[in-house]
C-alpha positions in Angstrom: 33.3 -45.6 31.0 32.7 -47.3 27.7 29.4 -48.5 26.3 29.5 -50.9 23.3 26.1 -50.2 21.8 26.9 -51.7 18.3 24.2 -54.3 18.7 21.5 -51.9 19.9 19.0 -49.7 18.1 18.4 -46.0 18.9 16.2 -46.6 22.0 18.7 -49.0 23.4 21.7 -46.7 22.8 19.9 -43.7 24.5 18.8 -45.9 27.4 22.4 -47.0 28.0 23.6 -43.4 27.8 20.9 -42.2 30.2 21.9 -44.8 32.8 25.6 -44.1 32.5 25.2 -40.3 32.7 22.9 -40.6 35.8 25.9 -41.6 38.0 28.4 -39.1 36.7 29.4 -35.6 37.7 29.4 -32.6 35.4 32.4 -32.8 33.1 32.8 -36.6 33.3 32.9 -38.5 30.0 31.2 -41.5 28.6 32.5 -43.2 25.4 30.0 -45.1 23.3 30.4 -47.2 20.2 27.4 -47.1 17.9 26.7 -48.7 14.6 25.6 -46.6 11.7 24.9 -43.0 10.9 21.3 -43.0 12.2 22.4 -44.1 15.7 25.3 -41.5 15.6 22.8 -38.8 14.7 20.5 -39.9 17.6 23.4 -39.6 20.1 24.2 -36.1 18.9 20.5 -35.0 19.1 20.2 -36.6 22.6 23.4 -34.9 23.9 22.2 -31.5 22.5 18.7 -31.9 24.1 20.2 -32.9 27.5 22.8 -30.2 27.6 25.8 -32.6 27.2 28.7 -31.9 24.9 30.3 -34.2 22.2 34.0 -34.2 22.9 35.2 -36.4 20.0 34.2 -38.8 17.3 36.2 -41.5 15.6 34.9 -43.6 12.7 35.9 -47.2 12.1 34.0 -48.5 9.1 30.3 -48.3 10.0 31.0 -47.9 13.7 31.4 -44.6 15.5 33.2 -44.1 18.8 31.7 -41.0 20.4 32.9 -39.3 23.6 30.1 -37.4 25.5 30.9 -35.0 28.3 28.1 -34.6 30.9 26.8 -31.1 31.0 26.0 -28.9 33.9 22.4 -29.3 35.1 20.2 -26.2 34.5 17.6 -25.1 37.1 
């Protein structure tokens, strides 16, 4: 699954990721493209807070393509 969030701000990026992750199993991946370092940092912070893992990151100018793996839910 790919989310192009280059035209979204932090809140929009995180909202899209939340929606995408809700329908996935643990270990499934979502790729998102975000614009700028602040949005990239928000994705990393959100993933850490939610227990997800950053699998990879590629930079293309001011855009970042970040692959996030859904973590195992904790009880």
